[in-house]
C-alpha positions as CSV (number, residue, x, y, z in Angstrom):
1,M,90.0,167.0,80.7
2,P,91.2,163.5,80.0
3,R,90.3,161.0,82.7
4,G,93.8,159.5,83.3
5,T,94.7,156.0,84.5
6,K,95.6,156.1,88.1
7,N,98.4,153.7,89.0
8,K,97.6,152.2,92.4
9,S,101.2,151.2,93.2
10,V,102.5,154.8,93.1
11,N,102.8,157.0,96.1
12,H,100.9,160.0,94.6
13,K,102.1,162.5,97.2
14,K,105.7,161.7,96.4
15,V,104.9,162.2,92.7
16,I,103.6,165.7,93.3
17,Q,106.0,167.0,96.0
18,E,109.0,166.8,93.7
19,R,109.4,170.5,92.8
20,S,109.5,170.3,89.0
21,R,106.5,168.0,88.8
22,L,104.6,170.3,91.2
23,M,105.5,173.3,89.0
24,I,104.3,171.4,85.9
25,L,100.9,170.4,87.4
26,T,100.4,173.8,88.9
27,K,101.0,175.5,85.6
28,L,98.7,173.2,83.7
29,A,96.0,173.6,86.4
30,S,96.2,177.4,86.2
31,S,95.7,177.3,82.4
32,P,92.0,178.0,81.5
33,V,91.9,174.9,79.3
34,K,94.1,172.7,81.5
35,K,96.6,172.2,78.7
36,M,99.7,173.8,77.1
37,S,102.0,173.2,74.3
38,F,105.3,171.5,75.2
39,T,107.2,174.6,74.0
40,D,105.1,177.1,76.1
41,L,105.4,174.9,79.2
42,K,109.2,174.6,78.7
43,E,109.6,178.4,78.2
44,T,107.2,179.4,81.0
45,L,108.9,177.1,83.6
46,G,112.5,177.7,82.3
47,F,113.1,173.9,82.0
48,T,115.4,172.3,79.4
49,A,113.6,170.1,76.8
50,G,115.2,167.0,78.3
51,N,114.3,167.8,81.9
52,L,110.7,168.6,81.0
53,S,110.4,165.4,78.9
54,V,111.6,163.2,81.8
55,H,109.1,164.7,84.2
56,L,106.3,164.6,81.7
57,K,106.9,160.9,80.9
58,Y,106.7,160.1,84.6
59,L,103.5,162.2,85.1
60,E,102.0,160.4,82.0
61,K,102.9,157.0,83.5
62,V,101.0,157.7,86.7
63,G,98.1,159.2,84.8
64,Y,98.4,162.8,85.8
65,V,98.9,164.2,82.3
66,S,98.2,163.0,78.8
67,I,100.5,163.9,75.9
68,E,99.1,164.5,72.4
69,K,101.5,164.7,69.4
70,R,100.3,165.9,66.1
71,F,101.3,168.1,63.2
72,E,100.0,171.7,62.7
73,G,100.8,172.5,59.1
74,N,104.3,171.0,58.6
75,K,105.4,171.5,62.2
76,P,105.1,169.0,65.1
77,L,103.0,170.1,68.0
78,T,103.0,168.4,71.4
79,T,100.2,169.3,73.8
80,I,100.3,168.4,77.4
81,C,96.9,168.0,79.1
82,L,96.2,167.7,82.8
83,T,93.9,164.7,83.5
84,D,91.1,164.6,85.9
85,D,93.2,162.3,88.1
86,G,96.1,164.8,88.0
87,Y,93.8,167.7,88.9
88,R,92.3,165.8,91.8
89,A,95.8,164.7,93.1
90,L,97.1,168.3,92.9
91,E,94.0,169.6,94.7
92,E,94.3,167.0,97.5
93,Y,98.1,167.8,97.8
94,L,97.4,171.6,98.0
95,K,94.7,171.1,100.6
96,E,97.1,169.1,102.7
97,M,99.8,171.8,102.4
98,E,97.2,174.5,103.4
99,H,96.3,172.5,106.5
100,I,100.0,172.1,107.5
101,I,100.6,175.8,107.1
102,K,97.4,176.7,109.0
103,S,98.5,174.4,111.9
104,L,101.9,176.0,112.0
105,K,100.4,179.5,112.1
106,E,98.0,178.5,114.8
107,S,100.8,176.9,116.9
108,G,102.7,180.2,117.0
109,G,105.5,178.5,115.0
110,F,108.1,180.5,113.0
111,Y,105.7,181.0,110.1
112,E,103.8,184.3,110.1
């Protein structure tokens, strides 16, 4: 996985808790090689090309994904890779969510 370049001025929890970005990072993390083509990611998540592009640019800006553009034969191929920073940030976010859910269950809250 590419290393990434963590932007210290960004609230990383806010980056991930946005639903579309969480879906993108989760999908990339669940891929055996931690990367997918733009087209596969778009079709799997059901996003429009424009919507996916906007979120990917932001995730790239904060260092959570890297975007590689090349040609395969005569066709352009864009590959999105989850960076180490992106993987760690997702992992931390999911651990925090698990803790919140566990606390809610233990408190006898509405969650079963």
